[in-house]
Steps between C-alpha positions, in 0.01 A plus 500: 500500500627843410340839552678784323391856568600795283404854415598686814695823505528853629210736434378830634186541705199470272681284250417154370664162468390165367635193674508154344539159657574197288429165662646169391452152638146553630153447360463874472143515375375302799638735764403833637804727469598783728740788529663576833740771609751543778634836605817531710433403860145391427323170451410377156145601416246397243440771241269338247377161390319363198302179500546228244191641332635854494318660793722757674543592863695797632638623825329821606826688469523441125134480400426731210869539412623148426359245255586132504452285192611166367581340167455126539649397164815689598499381863546862600335731751526878482464791737430839347584765758380856447508811719795360688582634845822488704331251733477256206878465513579134561620179343208342316454125476246271341383155599229248439257497789236277651278729699761748615775244552798518264578164350859518379841637585536869435680632197751782510235769479521831320584828671258791469621835627275806495672831561321794656 
């Protein structure tokens, strides 16, 4: 199993980024997929999830700004992040989930830094 996140970077407040996560070695279409983030000194938190059928769920802190989507033929999940804020600065990770429980070892993540 391999989860490879990409698309992070440095942006100014109000900017946008699109993260991608390519999954290999799992039956991607059968899993809900989720994005998490971990800021320095803080616990990893769930940001958004999308069911196997495409229904999204968002943390209150990102609702209305972030959009999660998936492309099953490509085994890839995306996170479109708009109106970014400094508090969105973190390393972002993806994982397959059952309920809210991550199923596999974490990938390397992708760093998102939002400057004020």
